[in-house]
Structure formats: structure tokens, C-alpha cells
C-alpha positions as CSV (number, residue, x, y, z in Angstrom):
1,M,-12.1,16.7,-15.1
2,A,-12.9,20.0,-13.5
3,G,-16.4,19.3,-15.6
4,Q,-17.3,15.9,-13.5
5,L,-16.9,18.0,-9.9
6,S,-19.9,19.6,-8.4
7,P,-19.1,23.1,-6.6
8,S,-19.6,21.4,-3.3
9,A,-16.7,19.7,-4.3
10,F,-14.8,22.7,-3.8
11,V,-15.6,23.6,-0.7
12,Q,-13.0,23.4,2.4
13,R,-13.0,20.4,4.7
14,P,-11.3,20.4,8.2
15,I,-7.9,18.8,8.2
16,S,-8.3,15.1,8.9
17,F,-5.7,12.7,8.9
18,G,-6.8,9.4,8.5
19,T,-5.1,5.8,8.3
20,D,-1.8,6.6,6.5
21,G,-2.2,10.6,6.3
22,W,-3.5,13.7,5.3
23,R,-5.0,13.9,1.5
24,G,-7.5,16.5,0.2
25,M,-8.3,18.0,-3.2
26,I,-5.7,20.3,-4.7
27,A,-6.6,23.8,-4.1
28,A,-9.8,22.8,-2.3
29,D,-8.5,21.2,0.6
30,F,-4.8,21.1,0.0
31,T,-3.2,24.3,-0.2
32,F,0.8,25.8,0.3
33,E,-1.0,27.9,3.2
34,R,-2.4,24.1,4.6
35,V,0.9,22.6,4.1
36,M,2.6,25.2,5.8
37,Q,0.5,25.0,8.7
38,V,0.6,21.4,8.7
39,A,4.1,20.2,8.5
40,P,5.9,22.0,11.5
41,R,2.9,21.0,13.8
42,A,3.8,17.2,12.7
43,A,7.4,18.2,13.5
44,I,6.3,19.0,17.0
45,A,4.5,16.0,17.3
46,L,7.3,14.1,16.5
47,E,9.2,15.7,18.6
48,Q,7.4,15.3,21.6
49,T,7.0,11.2,20.9
50,Y,10.6,10.9,19.5
51,G,12.9,13.4,20.5
52,E,14.2,11.5,23.7
53,Q,15.6,9.1,21.4
54,T,16.9,10.9,18.6
55,Q,18.3,14.1,20.4
56,N,17.8,15.8,17.6
57,R,16.0,18.3,15.2
58,L,16.0,16.4,11.8
59,V,13.0,16.3,9.6
60,I,13.1,14.4,6.2
61,V,10.8,15.8,3.5
62,G,10.2,13.9,0.1
63,Y,7.7,13.9,-2.6
64,D,5.8,12.1,-5.5
65,R,5.3,12.9,-8.5
66,R,1.6,14.5,-8.1
67,F,1.3,17.9,-10.0
68,L,3.0,20.7,-7.8
69,S,4.3,17.9,-5.2
70,P,7.9,19.5,-5.6
71,E,6.4,23.1,-4.5
72,F,4.6,21.7,-1.7
73,A,7.2,20.0,-0.7
74,Q,9.7,23.2,-0.9
75,V,7.2,25.0,1.0
76,A,6.8,22.3,4.0
77,A,10.6,22.1,4.3
78,E,10.8,26.3,4.7
79,A,8.0,26.0,7.2
80,L,10.1,23.2,9.0
81,Q,13.2,25.4,8.7
82,K,11.3,28.5,10.0
83,A,10.1,26.1,12.7
84,G,13.6,25.9,14.4
85,Y,14.1,22.6,12.2
86,D,16.6,20.8,10.4
87,V,15.4,19.7,7.1
88,L,17.1,17.5,4.5
89,L,14.8,17.8,1.6
90,S,14.8,15.5,-1.3
91,E,16.2,16.4,-4.7
92,S,13.5,14.4,-6.6
93,F,10.4,12.7,-6.5
94,A,10.7,8.9,-4.8
95,P,9.0,6.4,-3.2
96,T,7.4,6.6,-0.1
97,P,9.5,3.7,1.4
98,A,12.6,5.3,0.5
99,F,11.8,8.4,2.6
100,S,10.9,6.2,5.9
101,W,14.4,4.5,5.2
102,A,16.1,8.0,4.9
103,A,14.3,8.6,8.6
104,K,15.6,5.5,9.9
105,Q,19.1,6.0,8.4
106,Q,19.7,9.5,9.1
107,N,18.1,8.8,12.9
108,A,15.8,11.9,12.3
109,L,12.6,12.7,14.0
110,G,10.4,11.3,10.9
111,A,9.7,12.4,7.5
112,V,7.4,14.4,6.0
113,V,5.9,12.8,2.7
114,I,4.1,14.8,-0.1
115,T,1.7,12.2,-1.8
116,A,-1.8,11.1,-2.2
117,S,-0.4,7.8,-3.3
118,H,-2.9,5.9,-5.3
119,N,-5.8,8.2,-5.4
120,P,-6.9,10.5,-8.4
121,A,-5.3,13.3,-10.3
122,A,-7.2,15.9,-8.6
123,Y,-5.6,14.6,-5.1
124,S,-2.2,15.4,-3.0
125,G,-1.5,14.4,0.4
126,L,0.7,14.7,3.6
127,K,2.4,11.1,5.0
128,V,4.1,11.3,8.5
129,K,6.6,8.7,9.1
130,A,8.4,8.1,12.5
131,G,11.7,7.7,12.9
132,F,11.8,4.0,13.5
133,G,10.9,3.6,9.6
134,G,7.1,3.4,9.4
135,S,3.8,5.3,10.0
136,I,3.2,7.1,12.9
137,P,0.2,5.6,15.3
138,P,-2.8,7.0,15.9
139,E,-2.2,8.8,19.3
140,V,0.3,10.9,16.8
141,T,-1.7,11.8,14.1
142,A,-4.4,13.1,17.0
143,K,-1.4,15.1,18.7
144,I,-0.8,16.9,15.4
145,E,-4.8,17.7,15.0
146,T,-4.6,19.5,18.4
147,L,-1.6,21.6,17.5
148,L,-3.6,23.1,14.4
149,G,-5.6,24.7,16.9
150,Q,-2.7,26.4,18.5
151,E,-0.1,29.0,17.9
152,L,3.3,27.9,16.9
153,P,6.1,28.1,19.3
154,S,8.7,31.2,18.7
155,V,11.8,30.2,17.6
156,E,15.2,32.0,18.4
157,Q,16.7,30.8,15.3
158,P,15.6,28.6,11.9
159,G,17.2,25.5,11.4
160,T,19.0,24.3,8.5
161,L,18.1,23.2,4.8
162,Q,20.1,21.0,2.8
163,T,19.2,18.7,0.0
164,F,20.0,14.9,-0.5
165,N,19.4,11.8,-3.1
166,P,16.5,9.7,-1.7
167,W,17.1,7.0,-4.1
168,T,20.8,6.0,-3.3
169,S,21.3,4.8,0.4
170,Y,17.5,3.1,-0.5
171,C,18.7,1.2,-3.4
172,E,21.8,-0.2,-1.6
173,G,19.5,-1.1,1.4
174,L,17.2,-3.1,-1.4
175,R,19.7,-4.5,-2.9
176,A,21.9,-6.1,0.1
177,K,18.4,-8.1,0.3
178,V,18.5,-10.3,-2.4
179,D,20.8,-11.6,-5.1
180,V,20.9,-8.8,-7.9
181,E,23.1,-10.4,-10.2
182,K,21.4,-13.4,-10.1
183,L,18.4,-11.8,-12.0
184,R,20.9,-9.4,-14.1
185,Q,22.1,-12.4,-15.4
186,A,18.6,-13.9,-16.0
187,I,17.8,-11.1,-17.9
188,A,21.0,-10.8,-19.8
189,T,20.7,-14.3,-20.9
190,G,17.0,-13.9,-21.9
191,K,15.9,-16.9,-19.3
192,L,13.8,-13.6,-17.7
193,T,12.0,-10.6,-19.5
194,V,10.5,-8.0,-17.0
195,F,7.4,-5.8,-17.8
196,A,6.7,-2.7,-15.1
197,D,3.8,-0.2,-15.2
198,V,5.1,2.2,-13.0
199,M,1.9,4.3,-13.5
200,H,3.4,7.6,-13.8
201,G,4.5,7.4,-10.1
202,A,7.5,7.2,-7.5
203,A,8.6,4.4,-8.8
204,S,9.7,5.3,-12.1
205,G,13.2,4.4,-13.1
206,G,13.3,2.5,-10.0
207,L,13.5,-1.2,-10.8
208,E,16.0,-0.2,-13.4
209,Q,18.7,1.3,-10.7
210,L,18.1,-1.6,-8.8
211,L,18.9,-4.2,-11.2
212,G,21.7,-2.4,-13.5
213,T,20.3,-3.3,-17.0
214,P,17.1,-2.3,-18.7
215,I,13.8,-3.6,-18.6
216,H,10.3,-3.0,-20.3
217,E,8.6,0.2,-18.1
218,L,5.8,1.6,-19.1
219,N,4.3,4.7,-17.9
220,G,7.3,6.0,-16.9
221,S,6.9,9.7,-17.8
222,A,5.0,12.3,-15.4
223,D,1.4,12.6,-15.8
224,P,-0.3,14.7,-14.0
225,L,-3.7,13.2,-14.9
226,F,-2.6,9.4,-14.6
227,G,-3.4,8.9,-18.3
228,G,-7.3,9.8,-17.0
229,G,-6.9,7.0,-14.7
230,A,-5.6,6.7,-11.5
231,P,-2.5,5.2,-10.0
232,E,-4.1,2.4,-8.3
233,P,-2.8,-1.5,-9.0
234,L,-5.8,-2.4,-10.8
235,P,-6.6,-4.5,-14.1
236,R,-9.0,-1.5,-15.1
237,Y,-6.0,1.0,-15.1
238,L,-3.7,-1.6,-16.9
239,P,-4.8,-1.9,-20.0
240,D,-1.5,-1.3,-22.0
241,L,0.4,-3.7,-19.8
242,L,-1.8,-6.8,-20.0
243,H,-1.9,-6.0,-23.7
244,Q,2.1,-6.0,-24.2
245,I,2.5,-9.1,-21.9
246,R,-0.1,-10.7,-23.9
247,T,1.4,-10.3,-27.5
248,Y,5.1,-10.3,-26.2
249,E,6.4,-12.9,-28.6
250,R,8.6,-15.3,-26.5
251,R,12.6,-15.6,-28.2
252,S,12.7,-19.4,-26.3
253,P,9.8,-21.6,-25.0
254,D,11.1,-21.8,-21.6
255,E,11.4,-17.8,-21.4
256,L,10.2,-16.6,-18.2
257,V,7.9,-13.2,-18.2
258,V,6.9,-11.5,-15.9
259,G,4.6,-7.8,-15.4
260,L,5.3,-5.9,-12.2
261,V,2.6,-2.7,-11.1
262,F,3.2,0.3,-8.4
263,D,1.0,2.2,-7.6
264,G,1.6,6.4,-6.8
265,D,4.0,6.5,-4.3
266,S,5.1,2.8,-4.7
267,D,4.2,1.4,-1.2
268,R,1.4,-1.3,-2.9
269,I,2.4,-3.7,-5.6
270,A,0.6,-6.4,-8.1
271,A,1.8,-8.7,-10.4
272,V,0.8,-9.9,-14.5
273,D,1.6,-13.5,-15.3
274,G,3.4,-14.8,-18.6
275,A,-0.1,-15.4,-19.9
276,G,-1.4,-11.2,-19.3
277,N,-3.3,-12.4,-16.2
278,F,-3.8,-9.9,-13.2
279,L,-2.3,-11.0,-10.1
280,S,-3.1,-9.3,-6.9
281,S,-1.5,-9.4,-3.4
282,Q,-3.5,-12.4,-2.2
283,V,-1.9,-14.4,-5.1
284,L,1.5,-12.7,-4.3
285,I,1.4,-12.8,-0.8
286,P,1.4,-16.7,-0.5
287,V,3.8,-17.2,-3.4
288,L,6.5,-14.8,-1.4
289,I,6.2,-17.0,1.8
290,Q,6.5,-20.1,-0.6
291,H,9.5,-18.7,-1.6
292,L,11.1,-16.9,1.2
293,A,10.7,-19.6,3.3
294,T,12.6,-22.2,0.7
295,H,15.1,-20.2,-0.5
296,R,15.5,-17.7,1.7
297,G,15.2,-19.7,5.3
298,F,13.1,-16.6,6.4
299,T,11.3,-17.1,9.8
300,G,8.7,-15.8,12.1
301,E,5.2,-14.5,12.1
302,I,2.9,-13.9,9.1
303,V,0.7,-10.9,9.5
304,K,-2.2,-10.7,7.5
305,T,-5.8,-8.8,7.7
306,I,-9.2,-10.1,8.1
307,S,-9.5,-9.5,3.9
308,G,-6.5,-11.6,3.1
309,S,-6.9,-15.1,1.4
310,D,-7.5,-18.2,3.7
311,L,-4.1,-19.7,1.3
312,M,-2.2,-17.8,3.3
313,P,-2.3,-19.3,6.9
314,L,-2.2,-22.9,4.7
315,V,1.2,-21.9,2.9
316,A,2.6,-20.9,6.7
317,K,1.8,-24.0,8.0
318,L,3.2,-26.0,5.5
319,H,6.6,-24.4,7.1
320,N,5.7,-24.3,10.5
321,L,5.1,-20.3,10.6
322,P,2.5,-18.8,13.3
323,V,-0.2,-16.5,11.7
324,Y,-1.6,-13.7,13.5
325,E,-4.4,-11.6,12.2
326,T,-5.2,-7.9,12.2
327,A,-8.0,-5.3,10.9
328,I,-7.5,-4.1,7.4
329,G,-4.8,-1.5,7.4
330,Y,-1.3,-1.4,7.4
331,K,-0.5,0.6,10.3
332,Y,-1.7,-2.4,12.3
333,I,0.5,-5.0,10.3
334,A,3.4,-2.1,11.5
335,D,2.6,-1.8,14.6
336,R,3.0,-5.8,14.8
337,M,6.6,-5.5,13.3
338,L,7.5,-3.4,16.1
339,E,6.5,-5.7,18.8
340,S,7.0,-9.6,17.4
341,Q,9.1,-11.1,14.8
342,V,7.9,-11.0,11.8
343,F,8.3,-13.0,8.9
344,L,6.1,-11.0,6.5
345,G,3.2,-8.8,6.9
346,G,0.9,-8.2,3.6
347,E,-2.8,-6.6,3.0
348,E,-5.3,-7.8,0.0
349,S,-5.0,-4.0,-1.0
350,G,-1.3,-4.7,-2.5
351,G,0.5,-3.6,0.9
352,I,3.7,-6.2,1.7
353,G,6.7,-5.4,4.2
354,Y,9.0,-7.6,5.9
355,G,10.5,-7.9,9.0
356,N,14.3,-7.8,7.4
357,H,13.2,-4.6,6.4
358,I,12.0,-1.1,8.1
359,P,8.2,-1.8,9.3
360,E,6.7,0.0,5.9
361,R,5.0,-1.9,3.1
362,D,7.8,-1.5,0.1
363,A,6.6,-2.2,-3.6
364,L,10.0,-2.0,-4.8
365,L,11.3,-4.8,-2.6
366,S,8.7,-7.1,-3.4
367,A,9.4,-6.8,-6.7
368,L,12.8,-7.9,-6.3
369,Y,11.5,-11.2,-4.3
370,V,8.9,-11.6,-6.9
371,L,11.5,-11.6,-9.7
372,E,14.0,-13.8,-7.3
373,A,10.9,-16.0,-6.9
374,V,10.4,-16.9,-10.2
375,V,14.3,-17.2,-11.2
376,D,14.6,-19.5,-8.3
377,S,11.6,-21.8,-9.1
378,G,12.2,-21.7,-12.8
379,M,8.1,-21.1,-12.8
380,D,5.7,-18.4,-13.9
381,L,3.9,-16.7,-11.4
382,S,0.7,-18.3,-12.0
383,D,2.1,-21.6,-11.8
384,Q,3.8,-21.4,-8.5
385,Y,0.1,-20.1,-7.5
386,A,-1.3,-23.5,-8.9
387,A,1.1,-26.1,-6.8
388,L,0.3,-24.2,-3.8
389,Q,-3.4,-24.5,-4.0
390,A,-2.3,-28.1,-4.9
391,K,-0.1,-28.8,-1.9
392,T,-2.5,-27.4,0.3
393,G,-5.3,-28.9,-1.2
394,F,-7.1,-25.4,-1.3
395,T,-8.2,-23.4,-4.5
396,S,-10.5,-20.3,-4.2
397,A,-11.1,-17.3,-5.9
398,Y,-11.7,-13.8,-4.5
399,D,-13.4,-10.6,-5.6
400,R,-14.3,-7.0,-3.9
401,I,-16.5,-4.4,-4.6
402,D,-17.8,-0.7,-3.3
403,L,-20.9,0.2,-2.8
404,P,-21.8,3.7,-2.5
405,L,-24.5,4.2,-0.2
406,A,-27.2,7.5,0.0
407,S,-26.0,9.2,3.1
408,M,-23.8,8.5,6.3
409,D,-27.1,7.9,7.9
410,V,-28.1,4.9,5.7
411,R,-24.5,3.8,7.0
412,S,-25.8,3.8,10.4
413,R,-28.4,1.9,10.0
414,L,-26.5,-0.9,8.4
415,L,-24.3,-0.7,11.0
416,N,-26.8,-1.2,13.7
417,Q,-28.4,-3.8,11.8
418,L,-25.4,-6.0,11.9
419,K,-24.4,-5.4,15.4
420,T,-28.1,-5.9,16.6
421,Q,-29.2,-8.5,13.9
422,P,-26.8,-9.8,12.3
423,P,-27.6,-12.5,9.5
424,Q,-28.0,-16.0,10.3
425,A,-27.3,-17.4,6.8
426,I,-26.0,-15.7,3.8
427,A,-26.7,-16.9,-0.2
428,G,-28.1,-20.1,1.0
429,Q,-24.9,-21.0,3.6
430,S,-25.6,-21.0,7.6
431,V,-23.0,-18.4,9.6
432,L,-20.7,-20.9,11.1
433,S,-18.9,-17.8,13.2
434,I,-18.2,-14.1,12.9
435,L,-15.4,-11.7,13.4
436,D,-16.1,-8.4,14.4
437,I,-12.4,-7.2,14.6
438,D,-12.8,-4.6,11.6
439,G,-16.4,-4.6,10.2
440,Y,-18.3,-8.2,10.0
441,K,-16.7,-11.0,8.5
442,F,-19.0,-14.1,8.4
443,R,-17.3,-17.8,7.7
444,L,-20.1,-19.9,5.8
445,A,-20.8,-23.3,6.1
446,D,-19.0,-24.1,2.7
447,Q,-16.1,-22.5,4.1
448,S,-16.4,-18.9,1.9
449,W,-16.3,-16.0,3.9
450,L,-18.0,-12.7,3.1
451,L,-16.6,-9.4,5.0
452,I,-18.6,-6.1,5.4
453,R,-17.2,-3.1,6.3
454,F,-17.8,0.6,5.9
455,S,-15.8,3.2,5.2
456,G,-14.5,5.6,8.6
457,T,-15.1,9.1,6.2
458,E,-17.8,8.2,3.5
459,P,-21.1,6.9,2.8
460,V,-19.4,3.2,1.3
461,L,-19.9,0.1,1.8
462,R,-16.9,-2.4,1.3
463,L,-17.5,-6.2,0.3
464,Y,-15.1,-8.7,0.3
465,S,-15.4,-12.1,-0.4
466,E,-13.6,-15.9,-1.1
467,A,-15.0,-18.8,-2.0
468,A,-14.4,-21.8,-3.6
469,T,-15.4,-20.6,-7.0
470,P,-15.9,-17.3,-8.8
471,E,-19.8,-18.0,-9.1
472,R,-20.0,-18.7,-5.2
473,V,-18.1,-15.3,-4.8
474,Q,-20.5,-13.2,-6.7
475,Q,-23.1,-15.0,-4.9
476,N,-22.1,-13.6,-1.6
477,L,-21.5,-10.5,-3.2
478,H,-25.0,-10.0,-4.5
479,W,-26.3,-11.6,-1.4
480,A,-25.0,-8.1,0.6
481,K,-25.8,-5.5,-2.1
482,D,-29.5,-7.2,-1.9
483,W,-29.2,-6.9,2.2
484,A,-27.5,-3.4,2.1
485,N,-30.5,-2.3,-0.7
486,S,-33.2,-3.5,1.3
487,I,-32.4,-1.9,4.8
488,S,-31.2,1.5,3.0
489,G,-34.1,1.6,0.9
């Protein structure tokens, strides 16, 4: 791994919070000293924002399964205690949503979670969650960054430090939302077979705890290198799962087989159908809307990001559900969940949350609902998706690619071109409309769409497209690559 890094990779970068916390390369950016600086200042920002509501100084500290995560969490907990805060430190790794859950259940100021989510093995990170059970808003992260330039106030006496089991209350909360016994019986009788690739991450053992019965769990061991890949629910990192499902010998013709995939801190999900086909949340979200509306009577808004499939609002329309569209990033969905009655909110990268839960994406809860959808319908996930396509008369393909750019200057030139001279036609189709709440989303005459976005922190162009056929999707994406290269060259 080290041989692939240039010396510049080890230059320490300023501590900067992105859309969901601070991440950095272990030993270069993410160090014990810096965690000791950030954690108490995060607590101060939480106290200044939420202290009047909670009337306490309690902070939850948790961690994932990455290299040195327990040690970073211990250092964070001790720094918080020294700064006068009462700390509940996790006894073990657990999903990030479990610590958001704990923050709300314990009426804490919030939680500090050591995790770099789906990032590669060289990275660690620190997420800050608010006491309401979700990510802090941008103004609070800005407050933390401001506090980093200031001395910590002196305190008369340190706080307390205790440990807790993060799984107990969290699992109880999730079990209350599904019919676990029905799922357990389906597995016990051979009606349902469940595979789960936890990608050496924090979901390890989670489904078995929730269901109370063994499943086929893959990559459940701790591995600081994540098998040489990254704990991200994408097909290229799932060869074992895809192979095992494709070669699995069913015990009966009507046996239902489901594969579930969890990212490093178990807030993102993907799935695999019984034939071994990868299913992103672009497929899962319409299936979940249909299941939860039909079998559980859920009501409220469907919140989707602008990169979400057009099938989502069509399925919502079948159930007379309103749809609200946001910029990309789960924090926008969470914000909406705090101010409106939300049925479900989801993003194309795998984050899905529910209005009957905390305002947080939660892969294990999504997994339970996916299993419930399969058992209740008696249908494979892809068959359910095909039925929704037939019912709405909408069939599509989707893909996304990331295009590295030579520099941030190139990024600026491309952005300026989109602002001042947006294309009137793309890949032979005229542009009908442009949505610019997050990048530029072009709706084309054939009802396909192309979204062009830029990373805020690095020279990367993110390209998304949905169209009637895979070929048309690739035409849109190739057009976008050629356009970018013609301007950046």
C-alpha cells in the first residue's frame, strides 16, 4: 500500500470537516494528537448548540473496525473527560447509526464516532452526531473548525468516563420495527437464505444478533486492509459474495436467496438478487417504498437526491405520496426529516433512512426491511423491481463514473463553462431543462438525464446518467467525458 503513495501524500493537511465529518490519512493527517484536539472542541460546539435542550454534558464515543479505531476512541474519550465532559465509551465496534441511536436514547449532547465509513484502509475519520440522532448541520461543523484555533477553557474537575454496550438498545430498537419472528421462521424452514458481506466492517455479526439465527456472513473478520479493496458496497469489491450466490445450490425451487452488503460503518447498503446480480439503492428504494406502503401502511414524504432514479417518484405516485428532491448528501435528507413527516429518504450511494427511526441512514434497518419485502411478497428482489417497472411503464438503466481532472484550475474552467454556456444538446438529444441545485442536471428530449457535479475538495468530476437503455446511459457519459476533455485540454 505504501508503495503506491507519493511523498506528497504524507504532507499534513488542515483539519477540515466535509459533509459528514473529518477524514484523513492515518499517521499523516489523522493522528492521536489531532483527535485530542478535535474531540473536546466538538463537544464544546455541541454544548453551545444543544446544551440548553439536554441539560447535561454527556457525550457518546464510538468506533468502527479500522486500524487503531479503539485506540483513537480511547484517546478521544480521555480528552473529553479531561475537558469536563461525561463520557460513555463503547465497549466494542458498532455501526455508526448505533451511536446516533445511543446519543438520542441517552439524551446526550451528541456522539463522536471514529470512522472513515467506506474510505480505503489508509484513512480514518471522526464523525460528530447531534443528540437528536443525526449528523450535525454545517453551522456546527464550522463552529468546531473555529474552535480549533482557540485554547480550551480550563475546567475545575474532569468528567466521568464509563463504558457501555452499543448493540443492546440499538438492536432492541430495530427489532421493534420489523417482524423478526417471521424472518427467523422463513430462514429456519428454508424459505429464505440470507448472505451478507459485511466487508470486514462494523456490521459484522449484526444481522445474526438481530435475527437470532445464523446466516451466511462473509468477510466478518477484522482486516485493517479490507481484503485489499475498500469497504464500499460496489460490485468490484464483492467477488466472493457474487460467486457464492451464483453457485449456491437451492434446497427447493421456491427458495428465496438474498445477498446484503454493508459499508465500513454500516450506514450504506446494497443488495444482490438470487441470480447474483448487484442491486444498488436505485433499485432498493423503489422496492422499499412499495413494500412499506403496501404492507406497513407508511405515509409521508419520499425524499430523494437529484441523482436518484426517476422510478422513485413514479412508485411514490402509485401510493399518492409526495416527493421532495434535495442536493446530493444525506445531510440534506436528514434536515428534511427534522422539519417534515418523512416516509423514507434515500440517496443513490446507498444511504437510506426512515421517518419512524432517527434522522440517520441505517443499513441494518434497511436490510431488515429488504428481507421483509422478499418474505412478504414471496418474490426475488429483481422480480419485484421488474414488476414495478411494468406497473409504472418505466424501464431504465443507470451508471455513474468519476473522472479525475488535472487540477482545481481545470475544475474552475469547466464550472465556468457550465454557468455561462451550458450545452443545448447532449449526445444528439436537445436539453429540455437544467436543474442546478447541486451541479448541473440536464433533462433531455428522450427523458434521459445527465448530472455533472464536482467534488468540493479535489479535482474530480462526478458524472451520473439514467436512460431507457444501458447504451444510452453510456452515450451520455461518454459525451460528458469528451466535453470535459475538450475544455480542460
